[in-house]
C-alpha positions in Angstrom: -12.1 -0.1 11.5 -8.6 1.9 12.2 -6.6 -0.2 14.7 -8.7 -3.0 14.7 -7.2 -6.8 15.3 -6.5 -9.3 18.0 -2.9 -8.4 18.4 -1.5 -8.6 21.9 1.4 -5.9 22.5 3.1 -8.1 25.0 3.2 -11.0 23.5 7.2 -12.4 23.9 9.2 -11.6 20.9 9.5 -14.2 18.0 12.6 -15.8 16.3 12.1 -14.9 12.2 14.3 -17.1 10.4 11.8 -19.9 10.4 9.0 -17.6 9.7 7.3 -17.9 5.8 6.7 -14.5 4.7 4.2 -14.2 2.2 3.6 -10.8 0.2 0.5 -11.0 -1.1 0.7 -8.5 -3.7 2.3 -8.3 -7.4 3.5 -4.8 -7.1 7.4 -4.3 -7.7 7.4 -1.3 -5.7 6.0 -3.0 -2.6 8.4 -5.7 -3.0 11.0 -3.7 -3.5 10.3 -1.5 -0.4 10.2 -4.8 1.4 13.5 -5.8 0.0 15.2 -2.4 1.0 14.6 -3.2 4.6 16.4 -7.1 4.5 13.2 -8.8 4.2 13.7 -12.5 3.2 9.9 -13.3 1.5 7.7 -15.0 -1.4 5.5 -13.1 -3.4 2.0 -14.8 -4.1 -0.5 -12.2 -5.5 -4.2 -12.4 -3.7 -6.6 -12.9 -6.2 -9.3 -10.5 -4.8 -11.8 -8.6 -6.5 -10.9 -4.8 -5.7 -14.8 -3.3 -5.3 -15.8 -0.3 -3.8 -18.6 -0.2 -1.3 -21.2 2.9 -1.9 -20.0 5.6 0.7 -17.3 3.9 1.8 -14.6 5.8 3.0 -10.7 5.8 1.1 -9.8 4.9 4.8 -12.0 1.9 5.2 -11.9 0.4 1.5 -7.8 0.2 1.5 -8.1 -1.4 4.8 -10.7 -3.6 4.0 -9.3 -4.7 0.6 -6.5 -5.6 2.4 -8.1 -7.8 4.8 -9.6 -9.7 2.1 -6.3 -9.9 0.1 -4.3 -11.3 3.4 -7.2 -13.6 4.7 -7.3 -15.0 0.4 -3.6 -16.4 1.4 -4.0 -16.9 5.4 -6.4 -19.8 4.8 -3.4 -21.2 2.6 -1.1 -20.8 4.6 -1.5 -21.0 8.0 1.8 -21.0 9.3 3.0 -18.4 7.4 3.1 -14.2 7.7 1.1 -12.8 5.6 1.6 -8.9 4.0 -1.3 -7.7 2.2 -1.8 -4.1 1.5 -4.1 -1.4 -0.9 -3.7 1.9 -2.0 -6.3 4.6 -3.1 -5.8 8.2 -3.8 -8.9 10.6 -2.4 -9.6 14.3 -3.6 -12.8 16.0 -2.6 -14.4 12.8 -1.4 -13.7 11.3 -4.6 -11.7 7.8 -4.5 -9.0 7.2 -7.5 -8.0 3.8 -8.0 -6.7 2.3 -11.1 -7.2 4.2 -14.7 -8.6 1.3 -16.6 -7.9 3.0 -20.2 -5.6 6.4 -21.4 -9.1 8.6 -21.3 -9.5 8.0 -17.5 -5.8 8.0 -16.5 -5.9 11.7 -18.4 -9.1 12.6 -16.2 -7.7 11.6 -13.0 -4.4 13.6 -13.7 -6.4 16.5 -14.7 -8.4 16.5 -11.6 -5.1 16.2 -9.7 -3.4 19.0 -11.0 -2.8 22.1 -9.1 -4.3 20.3 -6.2 -3.5 18.5 -3.0 -4.8 15.3 -2.5 -4.5 12.3 0.0 -3.1 9.2 -0.3 -4.6 6.4 1.5 -2.7 3.0 2.3 -3.9 -0.1 4.1 -1.8 -2.7 5.6 -3.1 -6.1 7.0 -1.0 -8.6 8.7 -1.8 -12.4 9.5 0.1 -14.4 11.9 -1.2 -17.8 12.5 -4.9 -16.7 14.5 -3.5 -13.3 15.0 -4.5 -10.4 12.5 -3.4 -6.6 12.4 -5.2 -3.8 10.4 -4.0 -0.4 10.1 -3.4 2.4 7.4 -1.9 5.5 6.6 -2.4 8.2 4.7 0.0 11.5 3.2 -0.7 14.5 1.4 0.6 15.4 -1.9 0.4 18.6 -3.3 0.6 18.9 -7.8 1.5 21.4 -9.4 -0.3 22.9 -12.1 -0.1 20.3 -15.1 -0.8 21.2 -19.1 -3.0 18.6 -21.4 0.1 18.3 -23.2 2.2 17.2 -20.4 -0.6 14.7 -19.0 -1.2 13.3 -22.4 2.8 12.9 -22.9 2.8 11.0 -19.1 -0.4 8.8 -20.0 1.8 7.8 -23.7 4.6 6.3 -21.1 2.2 3.8 -19.9 3.4 4.6 -16.4 -0.1 5.6 -14.8 -1.5 1.9 -15.2 -1.5 -0.1 -12.3 -1.1 3.4 -9.9 -3.6 4.7 -7.8 -4.5 8.0 -9.1 -2.8 7.5 -12.3 0.6 8.2 -11.2 4.0 6.9 -9.8 5.2 8.9 -7.3 9.1 6.9 -7.5 9.1 7.5 -11.1 8.3 10.0 -13.6 5.3 11.3 -11.5 7.6 12.8 -9.4 7.8 15.9 -11.6 4.4 16.4 -10.6 4.6 16.3 -6.7 5.4 20.2 -5.0 5.2 18.8 -1.8 4.4 15.5 0.4 3.2 15.4 3.8 3.5 12.0 5.5 5.7 9.3 4.6 6.5 9.1 1.6 6.3 5.1 0.9 2.9 5.4 1.9 2.5 7.0 -1.7 4.8 4.7 -3.2 2.3 1.8 -2.0 3.5 0.1 1.4 4.0 2.5 4.5 7.2 1.4 5.6 7.1 3.3 8.9 3.7 1.8 9.9 4.8 -1.8 9.0 7.6 -1.7 11.5 5.3 -0.8 14.4 2.9 -3.6 13.4 5.6 -6.1 13.4 6.5 -4.8 16.8 3.1 -5.1 17.7 2.7 -8.6 16.5 5.8 -9.9 18.9 8.5 -9.4 16.1 11.6 -7.2 17.0 12.6 -4.4 14.5 16.6 -5.8 14.6 15.2 -9.4 13.5 14.0 -8.0 10.3 17.6 -7.5 9.1 19.0 -10.4 11.0 17.1 -12.6 8.6 18.7 -11.8 5.3 22.9 -12.0 6.7 
């Protein structure tokens, strides 16, 4: 599924000032990352059940869910550029999504303690009749965490709504010993991948910051 899409690299560059851009996510982290690169956009969260398919790889999962989120809005806003994303954490072939309660968050973080795991983030772009789907992955090595540290972290509430039960851009940064790959992928939106995908769609990168001037 990686690299799937109907985009053509030889499309003429398209102006962006009149293009409506929609982020299909309520994630404040994705919103902040897009704002940092100067993009003007609307936030319209996609209402999609984030269910897994038995035996599904983490790469396939995040791309499939990203595509489902994007498709749910592409039909409603056919003239807009839709941006959708999804993130999952994987360790020893097990996929960790968002914890449902404190006990699950504690179990996730206990499993990740002292381990190197992989964060997968899928990205899907819908532009008129074209669709582009990709994913990126980054390796994160956690230091050893004591039960009391994990309990205190869970009590902050930060693990909830985060794949793997932690926020690398928040208090969770205290746990990451090393990061191998794109930091923004761990946050939940692979910015470098987004730039290359926009170019594949026919947009020039300098237009991303020109629209905010």
